[in-house]
N, C-alpha and C positions, 0 to 999 in steps of 0.2 A: 503493500498498499504504499510506502512511504517513498520506494523509488519511482514510482506512478506521480506522485504528486513533484520529486526534484523531475524527471521528464517535464513533466508539466510546465515545470517553471520554464526550465532552460528553454522551450521550443517556444515559450510565450515570451521570454526576453528576446530571442531571437528575432521573431515577429516583429515585437517591439522597436527594437532601436535599430533592425536593417542587418542583413550580412556583413556587409562593413566595416558598423560601427562595431559592432561585437565582436570581432575579430582584428581589428586596428583601431579602435579607437581608446580612449582614455583608460577604459577599465581593461584592457584585451587580456592582459596577464588573469586579471581574478576569473574573468570569464574562461579564458583556457584553462585553469585550472578547474570553474565548477564542472566544466566540459569534460573534463581528464575524471574525475570523480563518478559526475555521476553514469558517464560511460563503461567505469570497472562495476559500481551496484549493477547496471544492468546484466553485464558479463558474469557478473558471481550470484546476480539470479536466476539467467540463463541456465547454469551451471548446475546450481543446487537443483533446478527443477530436475534439469537433467537424472543428473546421481540418485533423487529419489523416485523418478519412472523405471530407474532402471532398476535400483534396487529391489521395486514391486514385482521386477518382472525376470528376475535375475534367477537365471535356472544351473548355469556353468560359469566356471570359471573364466571364461573370458570378459561378462559383465563385470567380475570381481576385480579385473586387471584393471580397467576400464576407469570404474568407482576410484583407485588406487591412483590412477593418475589426473584424475579429475581433482582428488584430494591433495597430490602433490603442489598444482599447480594454486591451488587455495593458498596453500602455505607460503609458496613463495610471493604470492604478490603482497603475503603481511612480512614477509624479510625485507621485498623490495622498498616498503614502506618505512619501517625503521633505518634504512639507508638514506630514504632522503631525508630523517628528520635527523642524521648524523650532519648532514649538509647545512641543514638551518637551524641552528644553535638557540637561536632567540624564538622560534617557535617551540622548538624542543620545552626551552625552559618555559616558558609560557603555556605549557600544554600541565608539563610535569608541575608547577605552582598552583594551576588551575586543579590538578588531580588533588594536589594536598591540603587544600582549604577545602576540600568537599568534607572531608570527615567532620569540620568544623560547624558545619552547616547543617550537617545533618546531626 
């Protein structure tokens, strides 16, 4: 449901500001970042859906190999995100401080 909301938001923003402004305007880096995140979320949703449909109809070992490969691809996506945080130390510091203050808020 959330992925659908974010896809809708990205499409509406693309239609509202136009393709040229979306990719080359003042906020082109944020728009590109949002587009990448939404695309990865859509891909993850599709992979989860395929893995669930294969697991419900899994009879042979071939299906299990495919599911393992899908899980590995999903894990590697998380490792890639950790590498991005290494390069953006300010962003990492901000996220870590938010998580550390969450305990006092609850």
